[in-house]
GUTOR-412434 format. One record per atom (N, C-alpha, C): atom name; x, y, z. Coordinates in pm, whole numbers, plus 50000, padded with zeros to 5 digits. Each point is the difference from the previous one (the first is absolute). Example, Ala and Ser with C-alpha at 12.3 -4.5 7.8 and 13.67 -1.06 7.14 Angstrom:
REM residues 2
atom, xx, yy, zz
N, 51319, 49431, 50780
CA, 49911, 50119, 50000
C, 50090, 50120, 50000
N, 49965, 50105, 49928
CA, 50082, 50119, 50006
C, 49923, 50109, 50073
END
This chain:
REM residues 55
atom, xx, yy, zz
N, 51937, 48614, 50896
CA, 49995, 49921, 49838
C, 49952, 49907, 50027
N, 50030, 49880, 50083
CA, 49993, 49857, 50003
C, 49881, 49988, 50016
N, 49939, 50078, 50078
CA, 49831, 50006, 50028
C, 49920, 49996, 49895
N, 50058, 50106, 49897
CA, 49889, 50026, 49888
C, 50032, 49865, 49899
N, 50125, 49980, 49959
CA, 50017, 49875, 49936
C, 49961, 49850, 50047
N, 49960, 49996, 50165
CA, 49914, 49896, 49992
C, 49856, 50003, 50021
N, 49963, 50145, 49992
CA, 49858, 49990, 50010
C, 49911, 49942, 49899
N, 49876, 49966, 50034
CA, 49957, 49915, 49930
C, 49906, 50131, 49888
N, 49974, 50122, 50068
CA, 49924, 50110, 49897
C, 50080, 50104, 50044
N, 50153, 50023, 49919
CA, 50097, 50093, 50032
C, 49938, 50143, 49972
N, 50004, 50123, 50029
CA, 49955, 50120, 49948
C, 50045, 50019, 49852
N, 49917, 50071, 49948
CA, 50016, 50053, 49872
C, 50097, 50140, 49975
N, 49971, 50053, 50125
CA, 50100, 50123, 50015
C, 50044, 49994, 50166
N, 50112, 50033, 50038
CA, 50040, 49990, 50125
C, 50093, 50131, 50035
N, 49933, 50094, 50080
CA, 50077, 50131, 50008
C, 50129, 49944, 50143
N, 50094, 50041, 49968
CA, 50106, 49981, 50088
C, 50051, 50132, 50124
N, 49989, 49985, 50107
CA, 50044, 50118, 50073
C, 49877, 50109, 50040
N, 50035, 50039, 50105
CA, 49901, 50073, 50064
C, 49956, 50135, 49893
N, 50091, 50061, 49930
CA, 50012, 50099, 49940
C, 49915, 49968, 49863
N, 50015, 49915, 49960
CA, 49906, 49900, 49879
C, 49846, 50071, 50046
N, 49982, 49916, 50095
CA, 49893, 49973, 50059
C, 49916, 50158, 50023
N, 50071, 50106, 50033
CA, 49954, 50122, 50055
C, 49973, 50072, 49857
N, 50091, 49965, 49903
CA, 49996, 50072, 49895
C, 49844, 49979, 49921
N, 49999, 49865, 49980
CA, 49910, 49899, 49904
C, 49862, 50053, 50070
N, 49982, 49996, 50164
CA, 49908, 50024, 50066
C, 49925, 50168, 49972
N, 50119, 50097, 50013
CA, 49974, 50163, 49963
C, 49932, 49982, 49840
N, 50067, 49929, 49921
CA, 49934, 50013, 49889
C, 49877, 49956, 49978
N, 49964, 49877, 50067
CA, 49883, 49940, 49985
C, 49856, 50112, 50072
N, 50046, 50021, 50108
CA, 49919, 50097, 50058
C, 49972, 50132, 49926
N, 50111, 50051, 49922
CA, 49964, 50106, 49945
C, 49928, 49990, 49881
N, 50013, 49863, 49951
CA, 49923, 49948, 49859
C, 49846, 50007, 50046
N, 49990, 49933, 50154
CA, 49851, 49976, 50040
C, 49927, 50127, 50019
N, 50088, 50107, 50048
CA, 49927, 50125, 50045
C, 49957, 50071, 49844
N, 50100, 49994, 49912
CA, 49936, 50043, 49872
C, 49887, 49902, 49918
N, 50006, 49884, 50036
CA, 49909, 49928, 49933
C, 49844, 50058, 50059
N, 49978, 49976, 50144
CA, 49878, 50056, 50031
C, 49980, 50133, 49983
N, 50099, 50096, 50002
CA, 49964, 50145, 49981
C, 49933, 50016, 49853
N, 50032, 49876, 49934
CA, 49955, 50030, 49842
C, 49856, 49876, 49979
N, 49981, 49935, 50111
CA, 49924, 49896, 49951
C, 49851, 50032, 49960
N, 49963, 50108, 50035
CA, 49857, 50025, 49935
C, 49993, 50040, 49871
N, 50116, 50047, 49940
CA, 50001, 50081, 49866
C, 50060, 49818, 49920
N, 50085, 49904, 50051
CA, 50011, 49901, 49946
C, 49922, 49902, 49993
N, 49885, 50004, 50121
CA, 49895, 49912, 49956
C, 49893, 50052, 49923
N, 49990, 50136, 49975
CA, 49885, 50069, 49950
C, 50061, 49953, 49818
N, 50088, 49933, 49979
CA, 50028, 49967, 49862
C, 49933, 49852, 49968
N, 49932, 49947, 50087
CA, 49951, 49879, 49934
C, 49879, 49994, 49916
N, 50004, 49935, 49913
CA, 49904, 49954, 49905
C, 49928, 49908, 50017
N, 49863, 49988, 50066
CA, 49930, 49921, 50018
C, 49946, 49895, 49883
N, 49957, 50073, 49888
CA, 49938, 49922, 49906
C, 50076, 49971, 49874
N, 50078, 49868, 50028
CA, 50083, 49974, 49925
C, 49975, 49934, 49852
N, 49833, 49938, 49991
CA, 49941, 49969, 49904
C, 50007, 50151, 49880
N, 49961, 50074, 50027
CA, 50004, 50111, 49937
C, 50110, 50082, 49966
N, 50142, 49945, 50069
CA, 50110, 50067, 49951
C, 50050, 49908, 49839
N, 49988, 49862, 50013
CA, 50009, 49909, 49894
C, 49950, 50008, 49867
N, 49888, 50119, 50033
CA, 49881, 50005, 49851
C, 50089, 50114, 49903
END
């Protein structure tokens, strides 16, 4: 904790403990798998002609 207080740029979020690290990593991995599985559909919703949408 003293190292964080003394840090020039302390972390915005800090996981304490191996269990916390594993749980968050597992959640991030699951999120990434889902994101990649639906990436094509997500990207297909892009609308390139913004000028026409303002009319």
